[in-house]
Each structure stands twice: as structure tokens, then as C-alpha cells.
N, CA, C and O of each residue as an XYZ file, in Angstrom:
688
protein
N     -12.429     16.806      1.034
C     -11.809     18.047      0.591
C     -11.548     18.916      1.763
O     -12.338     18.945      2.707
N     -10.436     19.645      1.732
C     -10.077     20.526      2.840
C     -11.064     21.707      2.982
O     -11.485     22.280      1.977
N     -11.411     22.050      4.157
C     -12.303     23.177      4.401
C     -11.555     24.384      4.901
O     -12.005     25.516      4.726
N     -10.351     24.139      5.558
C      -9.559     25.257      6.139
C      -8.102     25.183      5.697
O      -7.557     24.111      5.430
N      -7.513     26.328      5.635
C      -6.107     26.412      5.223
C      -5.207     25.736      6.215
O      -5.320     25.931      7.426
N      -4.297     24.923      5.676
C      -3.385     24.138      6.585
C      -2.299     25.040      7.136
O      -1.585     24.621      8.047
N      -2.132     26.270      6.630
C      -1.106     27.188      7.110
C      -1.675     28.152      8.202
O      -1.079     28.354      9.261
N      -2.845     28.722      7.881
C      -3.343     29.763      8.805
C      -4.682     29.472      9.464
O      -5.071     30.142     10.420
N      -5.384     28.470      8.948
C      -6.668     28.050      9.509
C      -7.882     28.754      8.965
O      -8.999     28.474      9.400
N      -7.692     29.688      7.997
C      -8.753     30.405      7.416
C      -9.657     29.515      6.553
O      -9.158     28.654      5.829
N     -10.979     29.711      6.621
C     -11.896     28.936      5.801
C     -11.559     29.146      4.335
O     -11.399     30.280      3.884
N     -11.454     28.062      3.602
C     -11.105     28.084      2.170
C     -12.381     28.374      1.340
O     -13.494     28.006      1.716
N     -12.158     29.057      0.187
C     -13.197     29.276     -0.767
C     -12.759     28.737     -2.071
O     -11.586     28.875     -2.416
N     -13.641     28.120     -2.836
C     -13.329     27.619     -4.165
C     -13.098     28.791     -5.119
O     -13.840     29.773     -5.127
N     -12.058     28.653     -5.907
C     -11.694     29.671     -6.893
C     -11.261     28.931     -8.152
O     -10.606     27.891     -8.088
N     -11.636     29.485     -9.285
C     -11.235     28.912    -10.534
C      -9.734     29.112    -10.787
O      -9.220     30.219    -10.622
N      -9.045     28.061    -11.179
C      -7.637     28.136    -11.568
C      -7.516     27.523    -12.952
O      -7.917     26.378    -13.163
N      -6.965     28.276    -13.896
C      -6.837     27.842    -15.287
C      -6.119     26.492    -15.345
O      -5.093     26.288    -14.696
N      -6.681     25.578    -16.135
C      -6.187     24.216    -16.311
C      -6.375     23.304    -15.081
O      -5.950     22.149    -15.098
N      -7.001     23.814    -14.037
C      -7.225     22.974    -12.864
C      -8.709     22.911    -12.482
O      -9.156     21.930    -11.889
N      -9.455     23.939    -12.815
C     -10.841     24.017    -12.405
C     -10.999     24.691    -11.082
O     -10.205     25.568    -10.744
N     -12.015     24.310    -10.301
C     -12.264     24.913     -9.026
C     -11.287     24.279     -7.948
O     -11.242     23.064     -7.756
N     -10.551     25.146     -7.298
C      -9.539     24.693     -6.329
C      -9.747     25.521     -5.069
O      -9.975     26.727     -5.161
N      -9.669     24.877     -3.851
C      -9.751     25.678     -2.623
C      -8.657     26.770     -2.592
O      -7.501     26.537     -2.946
N      -9.075     27.955     -2.157
C      -8.166     29.118     -2.094
C      -8.230     29.775     -0.742
O      -9.297     29.951     -0.154
N      -7.018     30.144     -0.249
C      -6.979     30.833      1.058
C      -6.826     32.348      0.720
O      -5.824     32.771      0.143
N      -7.828     33.121      1.089
C      -7.771     34.562      0.789
C      -6.751     35.257      1.705
O      -6.221     36.295      1.309
N      -6.462     34.768      2.849
C      -5.505     35.383      3.735
C      -4.079     35.125      3.208
O      -3.289     36.063      3.103
N      -3.753     33.896      2.886
C      -2.403     33.516      2.369
C      -2.216     33.825      0.909
O      -1.089     33.862      0.416
N      -3.325     34.051      0.204
C      -3.356     34.267     -1.236
C      -2.738     33.067     -1.982
O      -1.955     33.230     -2.918
N      -3.117     31.864     -1.537
C      -2.557     30.616     -2.119
C      -3.663     29.605     -2.397
O      -4.623     29.491     -1.635
N      -3.516     28.880     -3.489
C      -4.387     27.763     -3.735
C      -3.962     26.590     -2.849
O      -2.763     26.403     -2.642
N      -4.855     25.825     -2.340
C      -4.561     24.686     -1.467
C      -4.982     23.418     -2.101
O      -6.174     23.109     -2.100
N      -4.088     22.666     -2.639
C      -4.376     21.392     -3.306
C      -4.530     20.320     -2.207
O      -4.092     20.501     -1.071
N      -5.172     19.193     -2.592
C      -5.423     18.153     -1.583
C      -4.128     17.627     -0.891
O      -3.068     17.500     -1.505
N      -4.286     17.337      0.405
C      -3.197     16.796      1.129
C      -3.614     15.397      1.612
O      -4.706     15.239      2.157
N      -2.783     14.411      1.424
C      -3.099     13.028      1.822
C      -1.814     12.290      2.084
O      -0.736     12.721      1.676
N      -1.936     11.192      2.755
C      -0.774     10.334      3.013
C      -0.515      9.477      1.794
O      -1.393      9.285      0.952
N       0.685      8.969      1.710
C       1.071      8.031      0.638
C       1.688      6.820      1.317
O       2.533      6.952      2.202
N       1.252      5.630      0.889
C       1.781      4.393      1.410
C       2.041      3.364      0.335
O       1.595      3.531     -0.800
N       2.725      2.345      0.655
C       2.964      1.227     -0.257
C       2.421     -0.071      0.314
O       2.381     -0.256      1.531
N       2.006     -0.962     -0.561
C       1.707     -2.341     -0.166
C       2.392     -3.218     -1.159
O       2.656     -2.791     -2.283
N       2.692     -4.454     -0.774
C       3.471     -5.299     -1.654
C       3.075     -6.774     -1.625
O       2.758     -7.354     -0.587
N       3.115     -7.344     -2.836
C       3.124     -8.764     -2.969
C       4.566     -9.192     -2.853
O       5.350     -9.038     -3.789
N       4.913     -9.732     -1.692
C       6.291    -10.243     -1.442
C       6.318    -11.682     -1.890
O       5.664    -12.543     -1.301
N       7.076    -11.938     -2.935
C       7.159    -13.254     -3.497
C       8.348    -13.997     -2.931
O       9.359    -13.384     -2.587
N       8.240    -15.290     -2.830
C       9.344    -16.123     -2.376
C      10.412    -16.115     -3.501
O      10.119    -15.728     -4.632
N      11.665    -16.552     -3.171
C      12.712    -16.529     -4.175
C      12.339    -17.319     -5.439
O      12.757    -16.954     -6.538
N      11.576    -18.368     -5.296
C      11.168    -19.168     -6.506
C       9.917    -18.560     -7.166
O       9.475    -19.056     -8.202
N       9.359    -17.527     -6.600
C       8.198    -16.827     -7.145
C       6.935    -17.703     -7.189
O       6.026    -17.459     -7.982
N       6.900    -18.717     -6.328
C       5.728    -19.574     -6.302
C       4.908    -19.439     -5.057
O       3.930    -20.167     -4.885
N       5.278    -18.514     -4.163
C       4.531    -18.269     -2.929
C       4.487    -16.727     -2.724
O       5.299    -15.974     -3.260
N       3.511    -16.324     -1.933
C       3.356    -14.894     -1.550
C       3.187    -14.844     -0.060
O       2.561    -15.716      0.541
N       3.766    -13.788      0.551
C       3.681    -13.627      2.011
C       2.482    -12.806      2.358
O       2.246    -11.750      1.770
N       1.727    -13.280      3.307
C       0.612    -12.587      3.904
C       0.809    -12.422      5.370
O       1.423    -13.272      6.015
N       0.299    -11.338      5.921
C       0.492    -11.079      7.332
C      -0.841    -10.823      8.015
O      -1.838    -10.485      7.377
N      -0.829    -10.993      9.321
C      -1.921    -10.529     10.197
C      -1.350     -9.427     11.073
O      -0.199     -9.492     11.503
N      -2.172     -8.410     11.334
C      -1.653     -7.218     12.060
C      -2.742     -6.571     12.835
O      -3.922     -6.720     12.518
N      -2.349     -5.835     13.874
C      -3.258     -5.013     14.718
C      -4.320     -5.808     15.377
O      -5.426     -5.310     15.582
N      -4.017     -7.076     15.730
C      -4.949     -7.939     16.432
C      -6.113     -8.408     15.621
O      -7.046     -8.978     16.188
N      -6.120     -8.206     14.329
C      -7.232     -8.626     13.459
C      -6.942    -10.021     12.931
O      -5.788    -10.363     12.671
N      -7.966    -10.812     12.775
C      -7.777    -12.174     12.331
C      -8.117    -12.240     10.801
O      -9.086    -12.868     10.374
N      -7.259    -11.554     10.028
C      -7.428    -11.557      8.570
C      -6.070    -11.358      7.963
O      -5.212    -10.676      8.525
N      -5.882    -11.947      6.829
C      -4.563    -11.792      6.135
C      -4.614    -10.635      5.164
O      -5.594    -10.421      4.450
N      -3.518     -9.897      5.167
C      -3.367     -8.723      4.287
C      -1.915     -8.753      3.691
O      -1.127     -9.654      3.978
N      -1.624     -7.772      2.892
C      -0.271     -7.628      2.317
C       0.564     -6.851      3.265
O       0.028     -6.138      4.113
N       1.869     -6.955      3.160
C       2.799     -6.069      3.882
C       2.612     -4.677      3.333
O       2.498     -4.488      2.122
N       2.579     -3.700      4.222
C       2.335     -2.291      3.774
C       2.961     -1.326      4.778
O       3.281     -1.697      5.907
N       3.129     -0.068      4.333
C       3.630      0.962      5.232
C       3.667      2.311      4.574
O       3.636      2.439      3.350
N       3.734      3.307      5.409
C       3.750      4.708      4.917
C       5.095      5.148      4.404
O       6.136      4.743      4.920
N       5.067      5.990      3.373
C       6.283      6.537      2.826
C       6.717      7.731      3.694
O       5.932      8.642      3.959
N       7.982      7.703      4.129
C       8.490      8.809      4.985
C       8.868     10.031      4.121
O       9.204      9.878      2.946
N       8.814     11.212      4.692
C       9.209     12.406      3.973
C      10.623     12.281      3.434
O      11.553     11.988      4.186
N      10.790     12.499      2.147
C      12.106     12.466      1.530
C      12.436     11.117      0.995
O      13.497     10.959      0.391
N      11.579     10.107      1.181
C      11.838      8.748      0.782
C      11.089      8.436     -0.521
O       9.960      8.891     -0.704
N      11.706      7.664     -1.429
C      10.989      7.224     -2.569
C      10.226      5.935     -2.311
O      10.532      5.230     -1.349
N       9.262      5.612     -3.124
C       8.366      4.492     -2.879
C       9.173      3.171     -2.900
O       8.956      2.323     -2.035
N      10.076      2.982     -3.841
C      10.834      1.743     -3.910
C      11.704      1.515     -2.664
O      11.877      0.381     -2.219
N      12.229      2.566     -2.130
C      12.987      2.463     -0.890
C      12.069      2.039      0.265
O      12.444      1.228      1.112
N      10.876      2.602      0.275
C       9.894      2.291      1.320
C       9.543      0.800      1.279
O       9.422      0.176      2.333
N       9.380      0.223      0.101
C       9.060     -1.182     -0.064
C      10.133     -1.969      0.620
O       9.831     -2.776      1.498
N      11.364     -1.770      0.258
C      12.490     -2.512      0.855
C      12.579     -2.310      2.353
O      12.790     -3.266      3.099
N      12.420     -1.059      2.804
C      12.500     -0.771      4.248
C      11.425     -1.464      5.030
O      11.680     -2.071      6.070
N      10.167     -1.365      4.499
C       9.073     -1.945      5.256
C       9.130     -3.436      5.377
O       8.799     -3.977      6.432
N       9.554     -4.149      4.298
C       9.700     -5.559      4.341
C      10.814     -5.975      5.343
O      10.689     -6.957      6.075
N      11.892     -5.187      5.335
C      12.983     -5.445      6.296
C      12.484     -5.209      7.739
O      12.686     -6.048      8.617
N      11.823     -4.037      7.969
C      11.367     -3.735      9.333
C      10.350     -4.726      9.825
O      10.426     -5.146     10.980
N       9.405     -5.119      9.005
C       8.287     -5.950      9.485
C       8.629     -7.412      9.438
O       8.176     -8.157     10.307
N       9.418     -7.881      8.456
C       9.605     -9.314      8.253
C      11.059     -9.719      8.392
O      11.349    -10.893      8.622
N      11.987     -8.768      8.256
C      13.399     -9.115      8.320
C      13.990     -9.732      7.066
O      14.981    -10.460      7.113
N      13.360     -9.423      5.954
C      13.836     -9.964      4.662
C      14.298     -8.849      3.752
O      13.747     -7.749      3.754
N      15.313     -9.153      2.980
C      15.751     -8.224      1.909
C      14.963     -8.567      0.651
O      14.695     -9.739      0.389
N      14.596     -7.571     -0.114
C      13.862     -7.754     -1.354
C      14.551     -7.037     -2.499
O      15.270     -6.059     -2.292
N      14.326     -7.526     -3.696
C      14.783     -6.862     -4.898
C      13.744     -7.108     -5.969
O      12.664     -7.618     -5.671
N      14.046     -6.755     -7.222
C      13.111     -6.875     -8.291
C      11.753     -6.175     -7.939
O      10.672     -6.740     -8.104
N      11.880     -4.960     -7.464
C      10.701     -4.212     -7.038
C      10.059     -3.585     -8.287
O      10.691     -2.848     -9.044
N       8.786     -3.914     -8.460
C       8.056     -3.456     -9.660
C       6.726     -2.816     -9.199
O       6.009     -3.372     -8.367
N       6.429     -1.657     -9.754
C       5.177     -0.989     -9.547
C       4.062     -1.796    -10.213
O       4.237     -2.242    -11.347
N       2.925     -1.996     -9.549
C       1.793     -2.772    -10.083
C       0.590     -1.866    -10.279
O       0.039     -1.867    -11.380
N       0.142     -1.097     -9.305
C      -1.131     -0.386     -9.407
C      -1.250      0.599     -8.249
O      -0.614      0.428     -7.209
N      -2.075      1.638     -8.439
C      -2.339      2.553     -7.302
C      -3.841      2.718     -7.121
O      -4.623      2.501     -8.046
N      -4.216      3.095     -5.942
C      -5.591      3.352     -5.633
C      -5.723      4.212     -4.404
O      -5.016      3.999     -3.419
N      -6.616      5.183     -4.443
C      -6.832      6.035     -3.302
C      -7.734      5.261     -2.297
O      -8.733      4.656     -2.686
N      -7.355      5.299     -1.006
C      -8.116      4.587      0.037
C      -8.719      5.633      0.979
O      -8.024      6.156      1.850
N     -10.004      5.936      0.807
C     -10.611      7.069      1.522
C     -10.678      6.862      3.059
O     -10.692      7.839      3.808
N     -10.717      5.635      3.513
C     -10.787      5.386      4.977
C      -9.656      6.062      5.756
O      -9.843      6.527      6.880
N      -8.503      6.102      5.138
C      -7.332      6.733      5.861
C      -6.754      7.905      5.029
O      -5.640      8.366      5.277
N      -7.519      8.360      4.068
C      -7.011      9.485      3.242
C      -5.616      9.178      2.686
O      -4.714     10.008      2.795
N      -5.438      8.024      2.105
C      -4.114      7.567      1.663
C      -4.132      7.133      0.180
O      -5.039      6.449     -0.293
N      -3.092      7.568     -0.502
C      -2.868      7.024     -1.861
C      -1.986      5.798     -1.675
O      -0.839      5.898     -1.239
N      -2.536      4.660     -2.008
C      -1.782      3.384     -1.884
C      -1.091      3.041     -3.233
O      -1.721      3.016     -4.290
N       0.188      2.788     -3.143
C       0.965      2.367     -4.324
C       1.334      0.903     -4.093
O       2.024      0.568     -3.130
N       0.865      0.044     -4.986
C       1.116     -1.391     -4.837
C       2.328     -1.796     -5.691
O       2.464     -1.376     -6.840
N       3.199     -2.618     -5.104
C       4.382     -3.140     -5.776
C       4.459     -4.595     -5.593
O       3.883     -5.131     -4.646
N       5.170     -5.288     -6.488
C       5.570     -6.672     -6.269
C       7.075     -6.664     -6.050
O       7.772     -5.784     -6.554
N       7.582     -7.647     -5.296
C       9.012     -7.737     -5.041
C       9.376     -9.172     -4.752
O       8.495     -9.988     -4.478
N      10.619     -9.493     -4.806
C      11.045    -10.849     -4.558
C      11.960    -10.888     -3.355
O      12.950    -10.158     -3.310
N      11.657    -11.712     -2.394
C      12.447    -11.823     -1.166
C      13.675    -12.673     -1.431
O      13.663    -13.503     -2.339
N      14.748    -12.481     -0.647
C      15.978    -13.258     -0.818
C      15.936    -14.576     -0.122
O      16.829    -15.407     -0.292
N      14.855    -14.792      0.703
C      14.764    -15.991      1.512
C      13.294    -16.213      1.944
O      12.457    -15.313      1.876
N      13.034    -17.424      2.379
C      11.663    -17.701      2.967
C      11.744    -17.708      4.508
O      10.745    -17.999      5.165
N      12.874    -17.403      5.074
C      13.088    -17.424      6.490
C      12.290    -16.294      7.177
O      12.548    -15.117      6.929
N      11.352    -16.646      8.013
C      10.489    -15.666      8.673
C      10.870    -15.420     10.126
O      10.111    -14.805     10.875
N      12.078    -15.912     10.538
C      12.470    -15.759     11.932
C      12.778    -14.300     12.310
O      12.845    -13.972     13.495
N      12.965    -13.419     11.302
C      13.239    -12.024     11.567
C      12.002    -11.142     11.701
O      12.115     -9.918     11.782
N      10.797    -11.772     11.726
C       9.581    -10.997     11.811
C       9.509    -10.144     13.080
O       9.796    -10.641     14.169
N       9.134     -8.881     12.956
C       9.022     -7.993     14.078
C       7.678     -8.186     14.772
O       6.627     -7.910     14.196
N       7.723     -8.666     16.026
C       6.514     -8.899     16.786
C       5.807     -7.585     17.181
O       4.630     -7.574     17.540
N       6.575     -6.480     17.099
C       5.961     -5.184     17.377
C       5.075     -4.693     16.254
O       4.120     -3.950     16.476
N       5.403     -5.118     15.044
C       4.701     -4.617     13.840
C       3.738     -5.660     13.234
O       2.749     -5.278     12.608
N       3.993     -6.901     13.398
C       3.222     -7.989     12.739
C       2.818     -9.014     13.769
O       3.662     -9.435     14.559
N       1.599     -9.427     13.800
C       1.091    -10.461     14.674
C       1.550    -11.870     14.200
O       1.974    -12.717     14.987
N       1.439    -12.057     12.897
C       1.699    -13.377     12.341
C       1.946    -13.214     10.844
O       1.348    -12.344     10.210
N       2.817    -14.038     10.277
C       3.030    -14.015      8.837
C       3.221    -15.465      8.390
O       3.616    -16.342      9.158
N       2.917    -15.668      7.099
C       3.045    -16.997      6.518
C       3.155    -16.922      4.977
O       2.593    -16.035      4.334
N       3.867    -17.845      4.445
C       3.928    -18.006      2.986
C       2.739    -18.862      2.547
O       2.394    -19.871      3.161
N       2.149    -18.415      1.476
C       1.020    -19.159      0.880
C       1.339    -19.383     -0.612
O       2.005    -18.569     -1.251
N       0.844    -20.511     -1.140
C       0.902    -20.671     -2.595
C       0.075    -19.547     -3.188
O      -0.740    -18.958     -2.478
N       0.249    -19.231     -4.436
C      -0.505    -18.148     -5.029
C      -2.026    -18.434     -4.967
O      -2.829    -17.532     -4.727
N      -2.378    -19.652     -5.181
C      -3.806    -20.042     -5.107
C      -4.303    -19.936     -3.686
O      -5.413    -19.438     -3.493
N      -3.578    -20.359     -2.686
C      -3.952    -20.256     -1.313
C      -4.092    -18.742     -0.867
O      -5.001    -18.360     -0.130
N      -3.130    -17.935     -1.369
C      -3.183    -16.538     -0.986
C      -4.422    -15.847     -1.501
O      -5.001    -15.005     -0.815
N      -4.837    -16.200     -2.714
C      -6.070    -15.661     -3.274
C      -7.275    -16.033     -2.442
O      -8.223    -15.256     -2.328
N      -7.242    -17.207     -1.867
C      -8.322    -17.642     -1.001
C      -8.263    -17.105      0.425
O      -9.303    -16.937      1.062
N      -7.087    -16.840      0.926
C      -6.925    -16.394      2.283
C      -6.912    -14.884      2.533
O      -7.142    -14.438      3.657
N      -6.644    -14.098      1.484
C      -6.546    -12.640      1.667
C      -7.890    -12.095      2.138
O      -8.933    -12.614      1.742
N      -7.885    -11.063      2.974
C      -9.107    -10.473      3.494
C     -10.053    -10.103      2.406
O      -9.744     -9.268      1.557
N     -11.228    -10.729      2.421
C     -12.249    -10.508      1.368
C     -12.718     -9.054      1.430
O     -12.983     -8.502      2.498
N     -12.807     -8.473      0.264
C     -13.308     -7.044      0.123
C     -12.318     -6.005      0.476
O     -12.637     -4.816      0.475
N     -11.056     -6.432      0.797
C     -10.046     -5.466      1.224
C      -9.276     -4.916      0.000
O      -9.276     -5.506     -1.080
N      -8.644     -3.800      0.216
C      -7.778     -3.240     -0.834
C      -6.628     -4.184     -1.102
O      -6.205     -4.314     -2.251
N      -6.100     -4.857     -0.069
C      -5.066     -5.881     -0.255
C      -5.525     -6.985     -1.219
O      -4.772     -7.424     -2.088
N      -6.760     -7.413     -1.046
C      -7.351     -8.421     -1.915
C      -7.471     -7.926     -3.364
O      -7.243     -8.675     -4.315
N      -7.832     -6.660     -3.503
C      -7.970     -6.077     -4.840
C      -6.593     -6.042     -5.490
O      -6.460     -6.375     -6.667
N      -5.577     -5.649     -4.748
C      -4.225     -5.565     -5.287
C      -3.707     -6.979     -5.681
O      -3.132     -7.174     -6.752
N      -3.933     -7.924     -4.794
C      -3.443     -9.321     -5.046
C      -4.140     -9.878     -6.294
O      -3.491    -10.496     -7.138
N      -5.442     -9.666     -6.414
C      -6.175    -10.133     -7.583
C      -5.611     -9.513     -8.896
O      -5.420    -10.204     -9.897
N      -5.361     -8.213     -8.845
C      -4.818     -7.498     -9.992
C      -3.451     -8.092    -10.345
O      -3.170     -8.375    -11.509
N      -2.608     -8.276     -9.328
C      -1.251     -8.871     -9.588
C      -1.354    -10.211    -10.191
O      -0.640    -10.482    -11.157
N      -2.193    -11.087     -9.701
C      -2.311    -12.460    -10.226
C      -2.840    -12.437    -11.654
O      -2.358    -13.184    -12.506
N      -3.832    -11.582    -11.921
C      -4.359    -11.450    -13.286
C      -3.372    -10.876    -14.222
O      -3.214    -11.405    -15.322
N      -2.680     -9.811    -13.865
C      -1.707     -9.171    -14.767
C      -0.491    -10.064    -15.069
O       0.119     -9.961    -16.134
N      -0.163    -10.918    -14.137
C       0.994    -11.803    -14.369
C       0.563    -13.224    -14.773
O       1.363    -14.159    -14.771
N      -0.706    -13.349    -15.114
C      -1.254    -14.570    -15.699
C      -1.088    -15.786    -14.797
O      -0.848    -16.897    -15.269
N      -1.217    -15.562    -13.511
C      -1.259    -16.727    -12.589
C      -2.683    -17.242    -12.598
O      -3.626    -16.462    -12.464
N      -2.849    -18.532    -12.753
C      -4.170    -19.105    -12.723
C      -4.454    -19.669    -11.353
O      -3.760    -20.588    -10.918
N      -5.454    -19.149    -10.652
C      -5.788    -19.630     -9.339
C      -7.214    -20.173     -9.245
O      -7.754    -20.291     -8.146
N      -7.824    -20.501    -10.369
C      -9.158    -21.053    -10.307
C     -10.216    -19.968    -10.223
O      -9.906    -18.777    -10.262
N     -11.475    -20.393    -10.105
C     -12.609    -19.485    -10.190
C     -12.781    -18.632     -8.915
O     -13.493    -17.629     -8.954
N     -12.148    -19.005     -7.792
C     -12.428    -18.247     -6.532
C     -11.502    -17.056     -6.319
O     -11.535    -16.448     -5.249
N     -10.688    -16.708     -7.291
C      -9.778    -15.552     -7.114
C     -10.629    -14.333     -6.923
O     -11.546    -14.070     -7.701
N     -10.322    -13.578     -5.874
C     -11.116    -12.382     -5.528
C     -10.812    -11.294     -6.505
O     -11.368    -10.200     -6.403
């Protein structure tokens, strides 16, 4: 929770606001200050045949995660999905569908998870500045390879369950 006003730096005090409850209030600005957090997207990028999912390795870590990125000011989430996949992997996507959201406290980010379908399996357009490695996995392999205990793993598991993909007993 915010302790200081983002406009003037004054220490905030909780004040009751009808229909909201206790909300931080700046006595100098005379304004309620609602939570401020980043918003990002992550995606299950499916192959054109929808039988594979793309996983990436990033930031020098040896673990597979989903493609993800922050939403820019003025940009909608669906546009961010398409932009991030193009920037990081060099693929066009369509059939963009919202799946699930979850707050990620480690980075103060609201994560919006989407599924989308790539126009190709060609990974030659991958950006080496943004992604260390990427690979297509069968849905079952992806469930086994995704970083255990990660938000990406939680999103992938939800996607597989919601779309009735059967990946055996080891799905995270």
C-alpha cells in the first residue's frame, strides 16, 4: 500500500470513502490515492495447428516461461499481446482471447493472461535482445517444462484445464 502521495510526497492517512472503505488520503492535495501498479500481459502462444505452445527463456535464467510484456500507456491489452509476440519472437498472432488475471506482488503488477494463435512456427525472427531462447513444445511437454511454481506455470495449467487439454497427472 502507498504510504506517500505520488503528487506531493505528503504522508497519506487512511480516510473512509463511501462504497470504498478505508482509502489513503492526501490532506495537502485533498485527494484520495488509489493503488498504483503496473499492468502486463502473458500469453500462451499456440502454433497454427493449436497442438504446440511456445515457451521462452529470458534474462539469463535456465527456466521456461510464457511470452510476456508490460502494457504501454494508451495501449489496450490485446494490442500489447500482438506487439510483444512480434517484438520478442517475430510472429504475427490472432484469435487473441483473455484467459485469467492475477496480481503478482513481486513486481507490483496485475498480470493479464491471454491465449493467441501464431501465423507460423518459424522462430527465425526471435529478438536476441529480448529472449535468450525459445522453442515450441507439445502441450504435454510444455506442462512439464514450464518453470515450476511460477505464475507462468499457473497460467498454463489454467489454460490447459479450461480448454480440456489432457496432459496426464503431472500437469502443474
